[in-house]
PyMOL Python script that loads the backbone (N, CA, C, O; Angstrom):
from pymol import cmd

cmd.read_pdbstr("""\
ATOM      1  N   MET A   1     -18.512 133.646  61.054  1.00  0.00           N
ATOM      2  CA  MET A   1     -17.623 133.558  60.234  1.00  0.00           C
ATOM      3  C   MET A   1     -17.238 134.961  59.913  1.00  0.00           C
ATOM      4  O   MET A   1     -17.832 135.810  59.247  1.00  0.00           O
ATOM      5  N   ALA A   2     -15.991 135.003  60.609  1.00  0.00           N
ATOM      6  CA  ALA A   2     -15.127 136.719  59.917  1.00  0.00           C
ATOM      7  C   ALA A   2     -15.850 137.416  59.306  1.00  0.00           C
ATOM      8  O   ALA A   2     -16.488 136.828  58.432  1.00  0.00           O
ATOM      9  N   GLU A   3     -16.070 138.746  59.433  1.00  0.00           N
ATOM     10  CA  GLU A   3     -16.139 139.923  58.878  1.00  0.00           C
ATOM     11  C   GLU A   3     -14.949 140.332  57.977  1.00  0.00           C
ATOM     12  O   GLU A   3     -14.105 140.874  58.690  1.00  0.00           O
ATOM     13  N   LYS A   4     -14.546 140.278  56.642  1.00  0.00           N
ATOM     14  CA  LYS A   4     -13.878 140.777  55.826  1.00  0.00           C
ATOM     15  C   LYS A   4     -13.253 142.198  55.919  1.00  0.00           C
ATOM     16  O   LYS A   4     -13.852 143.243  55.665  1.00  0.00           O
ATOM     17  N   PRO A   5     -12.108 142.097  56.274  1.00  0.00           N
ATOM     18  CA  PRO A   5     -11.772 143.501  56.549  1.00  0.00           C
ATOM     19  C   PRO A   5     -11.749 144.700  55.768  1.00  0.00           C
ATOM     20  O   PRO A   5     -11.023 144.589  54.780  1.00  0.00           O
ATOM     21  N   LYS A   6     -12.253 145.697  55.879  1.00  0.00           N
ATOM     22  CA  LYS A   6     -12.521 146.570  54.531  1.00  0.00           C
ATOM     23  C   LYS A   6     -11.219 147.540  54.317  1.00  0.00           C
ATOM     24  O   LYS A   6     -10.711 148.200  55.224  1.00  0.00           O
ATOM     25  N   ASP A   7     -10.602 147.499  52.453  1.00  0.00           N
ATOM     26  CA  ASP A   7      -9.509 148.298  52.498  1.00  0.00           C
ATOM     27  C   ASP A   7      -8.872 149.386  53.072  1.00  0.00           C
ATOM     28  O   ASP A   7      -9.348 150.458  53.448  1.00  0.00           O
ATOM     29  N   ILE A   8      -7.529 148.902  53.097  1.00  0.00           N
ATOM     30  CA  ILE A   8      -6.878 149.985  54.233  1.00  0.00           C
ATOM     31  C   ILE A   8      -7.471 151.962  53.814  1.00  0.00           C
ATOM     32  O   ILE A   8      -7.340 152.847  54.660  1.00  0.00           O
ATOM     33  N   LYS A   9      -8.004 152.195  52.560  1.00  0.00           N
ATOM     34  CA  LYS A   9      -8.304 153.734  52.063  1.00  0.00           C
ATOM     35  C   LYS A   9      -9.449 154.002  52.691  1.00  0.00           C
ATOM     36  O   LYS A   9      -9.616 155.017  53.367  1.00  0.00           O
ATOM     37  N   VAL A  10     -10.533 152.880  52.461  1.00  0.00           N
ATOM     38  CA  VAL A  10     -11.815 152.877  52.919  1.00  0.00           C
ATOM     39  C   VAL A  10     -11.514 153.266  54.534  1.00  0.00           C
ATOM     40  O   VAL A  10     -12.074 154.324  54.821  1.00  0.00           O
ATOM     41  N   ILE A  11     -10.969 152.832  55.354  1.00  0.00           N
ATOM     42  CA  ILE A  11     -10.437 152.345  56.425  1.00  0.00           C
ATOM     43  C   ILE A  11      -9.929 153.929  56.816  1.00  0.00           C
ATOM     44  O   ILE A  11     -10.718 154.731  57.315  1.00  0.00           O
ATOM     45  N   LEU A  12      -8.297 154.324  56.481  1.00  0.00           N
ATOM     46  CA  LEU A  12      -7.793 155.638  56.468  1.00  0.00           C
ATOM     47  C   LEU A  12      -9.339 156.581  56.104  1.00  0.00           C
ATOM     48  O   LEU A  12     -10.072 156.625  57.093  1.00  0.00           O
ATOM     49  N   ALA A  13      -9.643 156.976  55.430  1.00  0.00           N
ATOM     50  CA  ALA A  13     -11.026 157.638  54.698  1.00  0.00           C
ATOM     51  C   ALA A  13     -11.795 157.772  56.256  1.00  0.00           C
ATOM     52  O   ALA A  13     -11.717 158.853  56.841  1.00  0.00           O
ATOM     53  N   GLU A  14     -12.533 156.624  56.883  1.00  0.00           N
ATOM     54  CA  GLU A  14     -13.722 156.649  57.699  1.00  0.00           C
ATOM     55  C   GLU A  14     -12.692 157.583  58.976  1.00  0.00           C
ATOM     56  O   GLU A  14     -12.939 158.704  59.421  1.00  0.00           O
ATOM     57  N   ALA A  15     -11.748 156.852  59.260  1.00  0.00           N
ATOM     58  CA  ALA A  15     -11.008 157.273  60.576  1.00  0.00           C
ATOM     59  C   ALA A  15     -10.569 158.617  60.578  1.00  0.00           C
ATOM     60  O   ALA A  15     -10.321 159.071  61.695  1.00  0.00           O
ATOM     61  N   MET A  16     -10.377 159.527  59.402  1.00  0.00           N
ATOM     62  CA  MET A  16      -9.972 160.770  59.150  1.00  0.00           C
ATOM     63  C   MET A  16     -11.639 161.164  59.296  1.00  0.00           C
ATOM     64  O   MET A  16     -11.551 162.173  58.596  1.00  0.00           O
ATOM     65  N   GLU A  17     -12.741 161.137  59.586  1.00  0.00           N
ATOM     66  CA  GLU A  17     -13.341 161.299  59.667  1.00  0.00           C
ATOM     67  C   GLU A  17     -14.088 162.203  60.696  1.00  0.00           C
ATOM     68  O   GLU A  17     -14.861 163.152  60.564  1.00  0.00           O
ATOM     69  N   LYS A  18     -13.357 161.288  62.194  1.00  0.00           N
ATOM     70  CA  LYS A  18     -13.722 160.916  63.113  1.00  0.00           C
ATOM     71  C   LYS A  18     -13.370 162.382  63.671  1.00  0.00           C
ATOM     72  O   LYS A  18     -12.182 162.698  63.606  1.00  0.00           O
ATOM     73  N   PRO A  19     -14.275 163.314  64.213  1.00  0.00           N
ATOM     74  CA  PRO A  19     -13.773 164.047  64.802  1.00  0.00           C
ATOM     75  C   PRO A  19     -12.770 164.753  66.273  1.00  0.00           C
ATOM     76  O   PRO A  19     -12.574 165.947  66.499  1.00  0.00           O
ATOM     77  N   THR A  20     -12.261 163.519  67.113  1.00  0.00           N
ATOM     78  CA  THR A  20     -11.653 163.666  67.952  1.00  0.00           C
ATOM     79  C   THR A  20     -10.506 162.150  67.886  1.00  0.00           C
ATOM     80  O   THR A  20     -10.791 161.236  67.113  1.00  0.00           O
ATOM     81  N   ALA A  21      -9.529 162.088  68.580  1.00  0.00           N
ATOM     82  CA  ALA A  21      -9.044 160.985  69.020  1.00  0.00           C
ATOM     83  C   ALA A  21      -9.466 159.709  69.773  1.00  0.00           C
ATOM     84  O   ALA A  21      -8.782 158.688  69.841  1.00  0.00           O
ATOM     85  N   LYS A  22     -10.569 159.876  70.281  1.00  0.00           N
ATOM     86  CA  LYS A  22     -10.951 158.539  71.266  1.00  0.00           C
ATOM     87  C   LYS A  22     -12.048 157.941  70.075  1.00  0.00           C
ATOM     88  O   LYS A  22     -12.260 156.761  69.797  1.00  0.00           O
ATOM     89  N   GLU A  23     -12.694 159.227  69.445  1.00  0.00           N
ATOM     90  CA  GLU A  23     -13.479 158.731  68.172  1.00  0.00           C
ATOM     91  C   GLU A  23     -12.835 157.652  67.490  1.00  0.00           C
ATOM     92  O   GLU A  23     -13.412 156.589  67.264  1.00  0.00           O
ATOM     93  N   ARG A  24     -11.816 157.862  67.202  1.00  0.00           N
ATOM     94  CA  ARG A  24     -10.540 157.482  65.951  1.00  0.00           C
ATOM     95  C   ARG A  24     -10.256 156.308  66.795  1.00  0.00           C
ATOM     96  O   ARG A  24     -10.965 155.374  66.423  1.00  0.00           O
ATOM     97  N   SER A  25      -9.758 156.099  67.445  1.00  0.00           N
ATOM     98  CA  SER A  25      -9.675 154.571  68.206  1.00  0.00           C
ATOM     99  C   SER A  25     -10.492 153.619  68.632  1.00  0.00           C
ATOM    100  O   SER A  25     -10.177 152.429  68.645  1.00  0.00           O
ATOM    101  N   ALA A  26     -11.784 154.147  69.071  1.00  0.00           N
ATOM    102  CA  ALA A  26     -12.657 153.261  69.769  1.00  0.00           C
ATOM    103  C   ALA A  26     -13.017 152.983  67.487  1.00  0.00           C
ATOM    104  O   ALA A  26     -12.708 151.832  67.179  1.00  0.00           O
ATOM    105  N   TYR A  27     -13.433 153.663  66.485  1.00  0.00           N
ATOM    106  CA  TYR A  27     -13.307 152.716  65.079  1.00  0.00           C
ATOM    107  C   TYR A  27     -12.349 151.801  64.618  1.00  0.00           C
ATOM    108  O   TYR A  27     -12.425 150.716  64.042  1.00  0.00           O
ATOM    109  N   LEU A  28     -11.315 152.595  65.063  1.00  0.00           N
ATOM    110  CA  LEU A  28     -10.385 150.902  64.888  1.00  0.00           C
ATOM    111  C   LEU A  28     -10.615 150.070  65.798  1.00  0.00           C
ATOM    112  O   LEU A  28     -10.734 148.864  65.581  1.00  0.00           O
ATOM    113  N   ASP A  29     -10.722 150.689  67.103  1.00  0.00           N
ATOM    114  CA  ASP A  29     -11.117 148.673  67.401  1.00  0.00           C
ATOM    115  C   ASP A  29     -11.912 148.369  66.800  1.00  0.00           C
ATOM    116  O   ASP A  29     -11.687 147.274  66.285  1.00  0.00           O
ATOM    117  N   LYS A  30     -13.234 148.967  66.439  1.00  0.00           N
ATOM    118  CA  LYS A  30     -14.330 147.559  65.884  1.00  0.00           C
ATOM    119  C   LYS A  30     -13.500 147.483  64.659  1.00  0.00           C
ATOM    120  O   LYS A  30     -12.979 146.377  64.513  1.00  0.00           O
ATOM    121  N   VAL A  31     -13.254 148.288  63.809  1.00  0.00           N
ATOM    122  CA  VAL A  31     -12.416 147.450  62.282  1.00  0.00           C
ATOM    123  C   VAL A  31     -11.577 146.671  61.994  1.00  0.00           C
ATOM    124  O   VAL A  31     -11.579 145.711  61.224  1.00  0.00           O
ATOM    125  N   CYS A  32     -10.471 147.305  62.944  1.00  0.00           N
ATOM    126  CA  CYS A  32      -9.043 146.146  63.062  1.00  0.00           C
ATOM    127  C   CYS A  32      -8.993 145.133  64.507  1.00  0.00           C
ATOM    128  O   CYS A  32      -8.029 144.732  65.159  1.00  0.00           O
ATOM    129  N   ARG A  33      -9.921 145.004  64.613  1.00  0.00           N
ATOM    130  CA  ARG A  33      -9.651 143.900  65.711  1.00  0.00           C
ATOM    131  C   ARG A  33      -9.078 142.528  65.931  1.00  0.00           C
ATOM    132  O   ARG A  33      -8.472 142.139  66.929  1.00  0.00           O
ATOM    133  N   ASP A  34      -9.469 141.615  64.443  1.00  0.00           N
ATOM    134  CA  ASP A  34      -8.575 140.639  64.320  1.00  0.00           C
ATOM    135  C   ASP A  34      -7.105 141.226  63.393  1.00  0.00           C
ATOM    136  O   ASP A  34      -6.272 140.331  63.251  1.00  0.00           O
ATOM    137  N   ALA A  35      -6.721 142.562  62.783  1.00  0.00           N
ATOM    138  CA  ALA A  35      -5.880 142.593  61.912  1.00  0.00           C
ATOM    139  C   ALA A  35      -5.065 143.934  62.620  1.00  0.00           C
ATOM    140  O   ALA A  35      -5.569 145.028  62.367  1.00  0.00           O
ATOM    141  N   GLY A  36      -3.621 143.916  63.644  1.00  0.00           N
ATOM    142  CA  GLY A  36      -2.580 144.693  64.054  1.00  0.00           C
ATOM    143  C   GLY A  36      -2.072 144.510  63.040  1.00  0.00           C
ATOM    144  O   GLY A  36      -1.680 143.355  63.207  1.00  0.00           O
ATOM    145  N   ASP A  37      -1.707 144.841  61.881  1.00  0.00           N
ATOM    146  CA  ASP A  37      -0.301 144.956  61.158  1.00  0.00           C
ATOM    147  C   ASP A  37      -1.199 146.088  60.710  1.00  0.00           C
ATOM    148  O   ASP A  37      -0.735 147.228  60.688  1.00  0.00           O
ATOM    149  N   LEU A  38      -2.724 145.807  60.272  1.00  0.00           N
ATOM    150  CA  LEU A  38      -3.851 146.973  59.215  1.00  0.00           C
ATOM    151  C   LEU A  38      -3.947 147.986  60.084  1.00  0.00           C
ATOM    152  O   LEU A  38      -3.732 149.067  59.538  1.00  0.00           O
ATOM    153  N   ARG A  39      -4.216 148.062  61.365  1.00  0.00           N
ATOM    154  CA  ARG A  39      -3.836 148.811  62.592  1.00  0.00           C
ATOM    155  C   ARG A  39      -3.402 150.276  62.567  1.00  0.00           C
ATOM    156  O   ARG A  39      -3.767 151.449  62.639  1.00  0.00           O
ATOM    157  N   ARG A  40      -1.974 149.093  62.359  1.00  0.00           N
ATOM    158  CA  ARG A  40      -0.524 149.487  62.665  1.00  0.00           C
ATOM    159  C   ARG A  40      -0.564 150.506  61.499  1.00  0.00           C
ATOM    160  O   ARG A  40      -0.525 151.662  61.920  1.00  0.00           O
ATOM    161  N   GLU A  41      -0.638 150.390  60.011  1.00  0.00           N
ATOM    162  CA  GLU A  41      -0.518 151.132  58.971  1.00  0.00           C
ATOM    163  C   GLU A  41      -1.091 151.947  59.058  1.00  0.00           C
ATOM    164  O   GLU A  41      -0.433 152.983  58.964  1.00  0.00           O
ATOM    165  N   VAL A  42      -3.010 152.202  59.342  1.00  0.00           N
ATOM    166  CA  VAL A  42      -4.338 153.102  59.738  1.00  0.00           C
ATOM    167  C   VAL A  42      -3.494 154.318  60.225  1.00  0.00           C
ATOM    168  O   VAL A  42      -3.205 155.365  59.647  1.00  0.00           O
ATOM    169  N   GLU A  43      -3.028 153.608  62.125  1.00  0.00           N
ATOM    170  CA  GLU A  43      -2.356 154.651  62.413  1.00  0.00           C
ATOM    171  C   GLU A  43      -0.940 155.890  62.620  1.00  0.00           C
ATOM    172  O   GLU A  43      -0.719 156.930  63.241  1.00  0.00           O
ATOM    173  N   SER A  44      -0.022 154.678  61.352  1.00  0.00           N
ATOM    174  CA  SER A  44       0.706 155.790  61.234  1.00  0.00           C
ATOM    175  C   SER A  44       0.677 157.105  60.265  1.00  0.00           C
ATOM    176  O   SER A  44       1.215 158.213  60.265  1.00  0.00           O
ATOM    177  N   LEU A  45      -0.412 156.253  59.288  1.00  0.00           N
ATOM    178  CA  LEU A  45      -0.957 157.009  57.792  1.00  0.00           C
ATOM    179  C   LEU A  45      -1.597 158.271  58.459  1.00  0.00           C
ATOM    180  O   LEU A  45      -1.557 159.413  58.002  1.00  0.00           O
ATOM    181  N   LEU A  46      -2.348 157.759  59.917  1.00  0.00           N
ATOM    182  CA  LEU A  46      -3.426 158.867  60.312  1.00  0.00           C
ATOM    183  C   LEU A  46      -2.067 159.947  61.182  1.00  0.00           C
ATOM    184  O   LEU A  46      -2.176 161.160  61.007  1.00  0.00           O
ATOM    185  N   GLN A  47      -1.004 159.489  61.968  1.00  0.00           N
ATOM    186  CA  GLN A  47      -0.323 160.331  61.805  1.00  0.00           C
ATOM    187  C   GLN A  47       1.174 161.540  60.790  1.00  0.00           C
ATOM    188  O   GLN A  47       1.889 162.532  60.655  1.00  0.00           O
ATOM    189  N   LEU A  48       0.775 160.559  60.506  1.00  0.00           N
ATOM    190  CA  LEU A  48       1.937 161.421  59.426  1.00  0.00           C
ATOM    191  C   LEU A  48       1.056 162.185  59.236  1.00  0.00           C
ATOM    192  O   LEU A  48       1.183 163.255  59.831  1.00  0.00           O
ATOM    193  N   GLU A  49      -0.419 161.984  58.204  1.00  0.00           N
ATOM    194  CA  GLU A  49      -1.547 163.106  58.037  1.00  0.00           C
ATOM    195  C   GLU A  49      -1.391 164.482  59.057  1.00  0.00           C
ATOM    196  O   GLU A  49      -1.316 165.659  58.706  1.00  0.00           O
ATOM    197  N   ASP A  50      -1.368 163.906  60.448  1.00  0.00           N
ATOM    198  CA  ASP A  50      -1.302 164.822  61.446  1.00  0.00           C
ATOM    199  C   ASP A  50      -0.325 165.997  61.965  1.00  0.00           C
ATOM    200  O   ASP A  50      -0.631 167.057  62.510  1.00  0.00           O
ATOM    201  N   LYS A  51       1.211 165.375  61.557  1.00  0.00           N
ATOM    202  CA  LYS A  51       2.138 166.019  60.973  1.00  0.00           C
ATOM    203  C   LYS A  51       2.033 167.255  59.224  1.00  0.00           C
ATOM    204  O   LYS A  51       2.247 168.404  58.838  1.00  0.00           O
ATOM    205  N   VAL A  52       1.687 166.281  58.892  1.00  0.00           N
ATOM    206  CA  VAL A  52       2.079 166.888  58.054  1.00  0.00           C
ATOM    207  C   VAL A  52       0.952 167.736  57.108  1.00  0.00           C
ATOM    208  O   VAL A  52       1.264 168.637  56.330  1.00  0.00           O
ATOM    209  N   GLY A  53      -0.227 167.317  57.315  1.00  0.00           N
ATOM    210  CA  GLY A  53      -1.730 168.215  57.522  1.00  0.00           C
ATOM    211  C   GLY A  53      -1.852 168.382  55.688  1.00  0.00           C
ATOM    212  O   GLY A  53      -1.089 168.902  54.874  1.00  0.00           O
ATOM    213  N   GLY A  54      -3.246 167.639  55.528  1.00  0.00           N
ATOM    214  CA  GLY A  54      -3.730 167.472  54.516  1.00  0.00           C
ATOM    215  C   GLY A  54      -2.864 166.777  52.644  1.00  0.00           C
ATOM    216  O   GLY A  54      -3.087 166.923  51.442  1.00  0.00           O
ATOM    217  N   PHE A  55      -2.147 166.244  53.285  1.00  0.00           N
ATOM    218  CA  PHE A  55      -1.180 165.720  52.412  1.00  0.00           C
ATOM    219  C   PHE A  55      -1.975 164.468  51.857  1.00  0.00           C
ATOM    220  O   PHE A  55      -1.706 164.277  50.671  1.00  0.00           O
ATOM    221  N   LEU A  56      -2.929 163.513  52.411  1.00  0.00           N
ATOM    222  CA  LEU A  56      -3.041 162.695  51.558  1.00  0.00           C
ATOM    223  C   LEU A  56      -4.582 163.367  50.563  1.00  0.00           C
ATOM    224  O   LEU A  56      -4.858 162.685  49.576  1.00  0.00           O
ATOM    225  N   GLU A  57      -5.233 164.253  50.750  1.00  0.00           N
ATOM    226  CA  GLU A  57      -6.074 165.336  49.580  1.00  0.00           C
ATOM    227  C   GLU A  57      -5.491 166.330  48.681  1.00  0.00           C
ATOM    228  O   GLU A  57      -6.095 167.035  47.873  1.00  0.00           O
ATOM    229  N   SER A  58      -3.918 166.286  48.989  1.00  0.00           N
ATOM    230  CA  SER A  58      -3.805 167.818  48.287  1.00  0.00           C
ATOM    231  C   SER A  58      -3.820 166.848  46.491  1.00  0.00           C
ATOM    232  O   SER A  58      -3.853 165.631  46.306  1.00  0.00           O
ATOM    233  N   PRO A  59      -3.781 167.975  45.460  1.00  0.00           N
ATOM    234  CA  PRO A  59      -3.884 167.389  44.841  1.00  0.00           C
ATOM    235  C   PRO A  59      -1.643 166.846  44.364  1.00  0.00           C
ATOM    236  O   PRO A  59      -0.742 167.270  45.087  1.00  0.00           O
ATOM    237  N   ILE A  60      -1.444 166.208  43.481  1.00  0.00           N
ATOM    238  CA  ILE A  60      -0.036 165.528  43.775  1.00  0.00           C
ATOM    239  C   ILE A  60       0.999 167.004  42.881  1.00  0.00           C
ATOM    240  O   ILE A  60       2.170 167.217  43.195  1.00  0.00           O
ATOM    241  N   PHE A  61       0.385 167.694  41.985  1.00  0.00           N
ATOM    242  CA  PHE A  61       0.622 168.599  41.094  1.00  0.00           C
ATOM    243  C   PHE A  61      -0.045 170.048  41.116  1.00  0.00           C
ATOM    244  O   PHE A  61      -0.879 170.549  40.362  1.00  0.00           O
ATOM    245  N   ASP A  62       0.606 170.544  42.231  1.00  0.00           N
ATOM    246  CA  ASP A  62      -0.179 172.021  42.096  1.00  0.00           C
ATOM    247  C   ASP A  62       0.314 173.001  42.258  1.00  0.00           C
ATOM    248  O   ASP A  62       0.446 173.762  43.217  1.00  0.00           O
ATOM    249  N   MET A  63       0.800 172.977  40.601  1.00  0.00           N
ATOM    250  CA  MET A  63       1.740 174.912  40.635  1.00  0.00           C
ATOM    251  C   MET A  63       1.575 176.366  40.419  1.00  0.00           C
ATOM    252  O   MET A  63       2.205 177.323  39.967  1.00  0.00           O
ATOM    253  N   GLY A  64      -0.050 175.961  41.179  1.00  0.00           N
ATOM    254  CA  GLY A  64      -0.185 177.784  41.492  1.00  0.00           C
ATOM    255  C   GLY A  64       0.006 178.276  40.290  1.00  0.00           C
ATOM    256  O   GLY A  64       0.960 179.036  40.123  1.00  0.00           O
ATOM    257  N   VAL A  65      -0.951 177.914  39.087  1.00  0.00           N
ATOM    258  CA  VAL A  65      -0.644 178.974  38.429  1.00  0.00           C
ATOM    259  C   VAL A  65      -2.498 178.898  37.932  1.00  0.00           C
ATOM    260  O   VAL A  65      -3.084 177.829  37.765  1.00  0.00           O
ATOM    261  N   THR A  66      -3.205 180.378  37.757  1.00  0.00           N
ATOM    262  CA  THR A  66      -4.519 180.399  37.228  1.00  0.00           C
ATOM    263  C   THR A  66      -4.316 180.395  35.958  1.00  0.00           C
ATOM    264  O   THR A  66      -3.239 180.875  35.606  1.00  0.00           O
ATOM    265  N   LEU A  67      -5.231 179.879  34.889  1.00  0.00           N
ATOM    266  CA  LEU A  67      -5.769 180.780  33.715  1.00  0.00           C
ATOM    267  C   LEU A  67      -6.851 181.717  33.999  1.00  0.00           C
ATOM    268  O   LEU A  67      -7.946 181.698  34.561  1.00  0.00           O
ATOM    269  N   ASP A  68      -6.115 182.529  33.395  1.00  0.00           N
ATOM    270  CA  ASP A  68      -7.415 184.075  33.015  1.00  0.00           C
ATOM    271  C   ASP A  68      -7.716 184.125  31.804  1.00  0.00           C
ATOM    272  O   ASP A  68      -7.172 184.670  30.842  1.00  0.00           O
ATOM    273  N   ASP A  69      -9.226 183.113  31.989  1.00  0.00           N
ATOM    274  CA  ASP A  69     -10.044 183.032  30.734  1.00  0.00           C
ATOM    275  C   ASP A  69     -10.343 183.988  29.655  1.00  0.00           C
ATOM    276  O   ASP A  69     -10.226 183.954  28.430  1.00  0.00           O
ATOM    277  N   SER A  70     -10.831 184.986  30.642  1.00  0.00           N
ATOM    278  CA  SER A  70     -11.288 186.555  30.630  1.00  0.00           C
ATOM    279  C   SER A  70     -11.661 186.906  28.536  1.00  0.00           C
ATOM    280  O   SER A  70     -12.570 186.820  27.711  1.00  0.00           O
ATOM    281  N   ALA A  71     -10.458 187.238  28.635  1.00  0.00           N
ATOM    282  CA  ALA A  71      -9.657 187.460  27.249  1.00  0.00           C
ATOM    283  C   ALA A  71     -10.025 186.503  26.217  1.00  0.00           C
ATOM    284  O   ALA A  71      -9.901 186.916  25.064  1.00  0.00           O
ATOM    285  N   VAL A  72     -10.473 185.256  26.384  1.00  0.00           N
ATOM    286  CA  VAL A  72     -10.539 184.780  25.219  1.00  0.00           C
ATOM    287  C   VAL A  72     -12.040 183.432  25.312  1.00  0.00           C
ATOM    288  O   VAL A  72     -12.266 182.299  24.886  1.00  0.00           O
ATOM    289  N   SER A  73     -12.743 184.511  26.164  1.00  0.00           N
ATOM    290  CA  SER A  73     -14.654 183.674  26.160  1.00  0.00           C
ATOM    291  C   SER A  73     -14.576 183.822  24.473  1.00  0.00           C
ATOM    292  O   SER A  73     -14.018 184.457  23.578  1.00  0.00           O
ATOM    293  N   GLY A  74     -15.419 182.909  24.688  1.00  0.00           N
ATOM    294  CA  GLY A  74     -16.553 182.610  23.467  1.00  0.00           C
ATOM    295  C   GLY A  74     -14.734 182.116  22.246  1.00  0.00           C
ATOM    296  O   GLY A  74     -15.202 182.175  21.109  1.00  0.00           O
ATOM    297  N   ARG A  75     -13.633 181.846  22.131  1.00  0.00           N
ATOM    298  CA  ARG A  75     -13.111 182.120  21.026  1.00  0.00           C
ATOM    299  C   ARG A  75     -12.569 180.582  21.112  1.00  0.00           C
ATOM    300  O   ARG A  75     -12.182 180.146  22.196  1.00  0.00           O
ATOM    301  N   SER A  76     -12.555 179.903  20.121  1.00  0.00           N
ATOM    302  CA  SER A  76     -11.731 178.562  19.859  1.00  0.00           C
ATOM    303  C   SER A  76     -10.093 178.814  19.732  1.00  0.00           C
ATOM    304  O   SER A  76      -9.592 179.811  19.213  1.00  0.00           O
ATOM    305  N   PRO A  77      -9.426 177.794  20.268  1.00  0.00           N
ATOM    306  CA  PRO A  77      -7.728 178.016  20.023  1.00  0.00           C
ATOM    307  C   PRO A  77      -7.264 178.195  19.056  1.00  0.00           C
ATOM    308  O   PRO A  77      -6.327 178.993  19.032  1.00  0.00           O
ATOM    309  N   ALA A  78      -7.682 177.560  17.834  1.00  0.00           N
ATOM    310  CA  ALA A  78      -7.451 178.598  16.671  1.00  0.00           C
ATOM    311  C   ALA A  78      -7.090 179.813  16.454  1.00  0.00           C
ATOM    312  O   ALA A  78      -6.124 180.280  15.850  1.00  0.00           O
ATOM    313  N   GLN A  79      -8.187 180.412  17.149  1.00  0.00           N
ATOM    314  CA  GLN A  79      -8.426 181.617  17.049  1.00  0.00           C
ATOM    315  C   GLN A  79      -8.049 182.819  17.811  1.00  0.00           C
ATOM    316  O   GLN A  79      -8.409 183.994  17.738  1.00  0.00           O
ATOM    317  N   SER A  80      -6.950 181.980  18.807  1.00  0.00           N
ATOM    318  CA  SER A  80      -6.145 182.866  19.765  1.00  0.00           C
ATOM    319  C   SER A  80      -5.300 183.807  19.352  1.00  0.00           C
ATOM    320  O   SER A  80      -4.682 184.485  20.173  1.00  0.00           O
TER     321      SER A  80
END
""", "prot")
cmd.dss("prot")
cmd.show_as("cartoon", "prot")
cmd.util.cbc("prot")
cmd.orient("prot")
């Protein structure tokens, strides 16, 4: 019985953890051996990640705002 292919998110995450392109390729050879479409999709996402750098791990909305809560420490919103 053939092993069920892993979820693409799992494969992508595990591939991203591989330190070299050679290790990524060997990993994809193993987990995508009977799923050429899956491998192409993962490789496409890996290439995009390499170009854009961290887009998969970045928050969708990063407004660059930090809140200074030192002025309101210990106060409830009603006391502001």
